[in-house]
C-alpha positions in Angstrom: 157.0 71.1 182.5 155.9 74.1 180.5 155.5 77.2 182.6 152.5 79.5 182.2 153.3 82.9 180.8 153.4 85.6 183.4 150.4 87.2 181.7 148.3 84.2 183.0 149.0 85.3 186.6 147.3 88.4 187.8 149.5 91.3 189.0 146.8 92.4 191.4 147.6 89.9 194.1 150.3 87.6 195.4 150.1 84.6 197.6 152.5 83.8 200.4 152.7 80.5 202.3 154.5 79.7 205.5 155.1 76.0 205.8 155.9 75.3 209.4 156.5 72.2 211.4 153.1 72.5 213.1 151.0 74.8 210.9 150.7 76.0 207.4 149.6 79.6 206.9 148.5 81.2 203.6 148.0 84.9 203.0 146.9 86.8 199.9 148.3 90.4 199.6 147.4 93.1 197.2 150.4 94.6 195.3 150.4 97.5 197.8 150.6 95.1 200.7 147.0 95.0 201.9 145.8 91.7 203.3 143.0 90.2 201.2 142.7 86.7 202.6 144.2 84.5 205.3 143.9 80.9 206.3 145.8 78.6 208.7 145.7 74.8 208.9 147.7 72.1 210.8 150.7 70.7 209.0 150.4 67.1 207.9 153.5 66.0 209.8 155.6 63.2 208.3 153.7 63.0 205.0 155.2 64.6 202.0 152.5 63.8 199.5 149.7 65.1 201.8 151.8 68.3 202.4 151.8 69.0 198.7 148.1 68.3 198.2 147.3 70.5 201.2 149.3 73.4 199.7 147.5 72.9 196.4 144.1 72.9 198.0 144.9 76.0 200.0 146.0 77.9 197.0 142.9 76.9 195.0 140.6 78.0 197.9 142.4 81.3 198.3 142.1 82.1 194.6 138.5 81.2 194.5 137.9 83.5 197.5 139.8 86.4 196.1 138.8 85.9 192.4 142.3 86.0 190.8 145.1 83.7 189.9 148.1 84.9 191.9 151.8 84.5 192.1 152.9 82.0 194.8 155.9 82.3 197.2 156.5 79.9 200.0 158.8 79.7 202.9 160.0 76.4 204.2 162.1 75.4 207.3 165.0 74.4 205.1 166.3 75.2 201.6 166.4 73.8 198.1 170.0 72.6 197.3 171.5 74.3 194.3 173.5 71.2 193.6 170.8 68.5 193.8 167.6 70.5 193.5 166.3 68.7 196.6 165.4 70.0 200.0 168.1 70.0 202.6 168.6 71.3 206.2 164.8 71.1 207.0 163.6 70.4 210.6 160.4 69.3 208.9 162.4 66.2 207.9 159.8 64.7 205.7 160.6 67.4 203.1 164.3 66.4 202.9 165.5 64.8 199.7 162.4 65.9 197.6 162.3 68.2 194.6 159.8 70.4 196.5 159.7 73.4 194.2 159.3 71.3 191.1 156.6 69.1 192.6 154.6 72.1 193.8 155.0 73.9 190.4 153.6 70.8 188.7 150.6 70.7 191.1 149.9 74.4 190.7 150.7 74.7 187.0 152.9 77.8 187.5 156.3 79.0 188.7 156.7 79.0 192.4 159.4 80.8 194.4 160.7 78.8 197.4 162.9 80.3 200.1 164.0 79.5 203.7 161.3 80.6 206.2 163.7 82.7 208.3 164.8 84.5 205.1 161.1 85.3 204.4 160.7 86.5 208.0 163.7 88.8 207.7 162.6 90.1 204.3 159.2 91.0 205.6 160.5 92.9 208.6 163.2 94.7 206.5 160.6 95.6 203.9 157.8 97.1 205.8 158.3 95.8 209.3 160.2 96.8 212.5 163.5 97.1 210.7 162.2 99.0 207.7 164.9 101.3 206.3 167.8 99.5 208.0 170.6 98.5 205.7 171.6 95.2 207.4 168.9 93.2 209.1 169.1 89.8 210.7 165.8 87.9 211.4 165.8 85.2 214.1 163.1 82.5 214.4 162.7 81.2 217.9 160.0 78.5 217.5 159.8 74.8 217.0 163.3 75.3 215.5 165.8 78.1 215.5 166.7 79.8 212.2 168.0 83.0 210.9 167.9 85.1 207.8 170.0 88.0 206.5 168.8 90.9 204.4 171.2 93.5 203.1 169.9 96.6 201.3 166.5 95.1 200.9 167.6 91.8 199.4 168.0 88.3 200.9 171.5 87.1 201.2 171.6 83.4 200.4 175.3 82.8 200.3 177.5 80.5 198.1 176.0 77.4 199.7 172.4 78.8 200.2 172.9 78.6 204.0 173.5 82.2 205.0 171.8 82.8 208.3 171.8 79.2 209.5 172.7 80.5 212.9 170.8 77.9 214.8 173.2 75.1 213.7 176.3 76.5 215.2 177.4 75.6 218.7 176.2 77.7 221.6 179.1 80.0 222.3 180.9 80.4 225.5 179.3 77.3 227.0 179.1 76.6 230.7 180.3 73.2 232.0 176.9 71.9 232.5 176.0 72.8 228.8 178.7 70.5 227.4 178.7 68.4 225.3 175.1 69.4 224.6 172.1 67.4 223.3 172.2 65.8 219.9 170.4 67.8 217.2 168.4 66.4 214.3 171.3 67.7 212.1 173.5 65.0 213.8 175.7 67.3 215.7 175.7 68.2 219.4 175.3 71.4 221.2 173.6 73.4 218.4 172.0 76.7 219.4 168.7 75.2 218.4 168.9 72.6 221.1 169.1 75.4 223.7 166.9 78.2 222.3 163.9 76.5 220.5 160.5 76.5 222.1 160.8 72.7 222.9 164.3 73.3 224.4 162.9 76.1 226.7 160.2 73.7 227.9 162.6 70.8 228.3 164.9 73.0 230.5 162.0 73.7 232.8 160.9 70.0 232.9 164.5 68.8 233.6 165.2 71.3 236.3 161.8 71.4 238.0 160.5 67.9 237.2 157.2 69.2 235.8 156.0 69.7 232.2 154.7 73.2 231.4 154.2 75.1 228.1 156.4 78.1 227.3 153.6 80.6 228.0 152.9 79.1 231.4 156.6 79.1 232.3 156.9 82.8 231.5 153.7 83.6 233.4 155.1 81.9 236.5 158.4 83.8 236.1 156.6 87.1 235.8 154.6 86.2 238.9 157.9 85.8 240.8 158.1 82.0 240.9 161.9 81.5 241.7 162.2 78.2 239.7 160.6 79.7 236.6 162.7 82.9 237.0 165.9 80.8 237.0 164.8 79.0 233.8 164.0 82.3 232.1 167.2 83.9 233.3 169.1 81.0 231.8 167.3 81.5 228.5 168.2 85.3 228.5 171.9 84.5 228.9 172.0 81.8 226.3 170.2 84.0 223.8 172.5 86.9 224.6 175.6 84.7 224.0 174.2 83.4 220.7 173.2 86.8 219.4 176.6 88.4 220.6 178.4 85.8 218.4 176.2 86.8 215.5 176.9 90.5 216.1 180.6 89.9 216.2 180.4 88.4 212.7 177.6 90.3 210.9 177.3 93.5 212.9 173.6 94.2 211.8 171.8 97.4 212.5 168.8 95.4 213.8 167.9 91.9 214.9 164.2 91.1 214.8 162.9 88.2 216.7 160.1 85.9 215.4 158.5 82.6 216.3 156.5 81.8 219.4 159.2 82.8 221.9 159.5 86.3 220.4 156.3 87.1 222.3 158.3 87.1 225.6 158.3 90.8 226.2 161.2 90.9 228.7 163.6 89.6 226.0 163.9 93.0 224.4 165.4 94.6 227.5 167.1 91.6 229.3 169.1 90.3 226.4 170.7 93.6 225.3 171.6 94.2 229.0 173.6 90.9 228.9 175.0 90.7 225.4 177.6 93.6 225.7 179.9 91.5 227.8 180.3 89.1 224.9 180.5 91.6 222.0 183.9 92.8 220.7 183.1 96.5 220.8 183.1 99.4 223.3 179.5 100.3 222.3 176.6 98.2 220.9 174.2 100.1 218.7 172.4 97.0 217.3 168.7 97.1 218.1 166.8 94.0 219.3 163.2 94.4 218.0 159.9 92.6 218.1 158.3 91.8 214.8 155.9 94.4 213.5 153.7 91.8 211.8 153.9 89.3 214.6 153.5 85.7 213.5 152.3 86.8 210.1 155.7 88.2 209.1 157.1 85.0 207.6 154.0 84.5 205.4 154.1 88.1 204.3 157.8 87.7 203.4 157.0 84.7 201.3 154.5 86.8 199.3 157.2 89.5 198.9 159.4 87.0 197.1 157.6 88.1 193.9 
């Protein structure tokens, strides 16, 4: 495919897209970071072709609304393999095995930059978010899945295998007896951090222990009201997150960890987890900060725009 020259793409605006398991969000930013346009739609789950066409239509609608042809960056819940050029490690499994970046470039008739969604989130928060100015920043996604992204001195660290930050697919550290062997993960292994700390995992823990299905927000609301069963579920989540992040700190030692995803809205995490993680961290002091995202659930999509 012949790529359009850069002069064909306006320098006044850039498009970022966050392709999630349940929703697709698009944002148009001016070059100085001001939001010009935003739209969110449901993800066409399980349908690769419809996903591509939805992205094309969103970009076209955004450019018509803003009146420029913009660069496009997109965060996906996986990564494009350097060896095969196909998507791998995506919890939106319908993307796996497809040349996503090439297919989207063909539909949009321009170069597209594709990056892991957690990397986009971390880049956003390290660039102009909660961790702005920090040399080493780890961004954590606690949502439908659990992911991570590492930014050092303002740049995304991908690693030799393009899997740097894939913290959610390591075993939950220091497991309790009743946490073994752990549930099977979509990645085919058992006991992954994702199976304990994702939004669906949090809700499943409540359902299994209490025998009633509730959404995450309702569980937290009950815990904050003093319901002892909900408090126990939330306390278990604190400890599991503390162990998982302590393991990360022992290896990466970031200046800041920024939480994203739906569960990052649990306000008590930011005090309760650091209170617990020091017992697992190999240091006499812990100066790593645990921070909420400055840009909220828009951080990933802003980071995708910042890929250009």
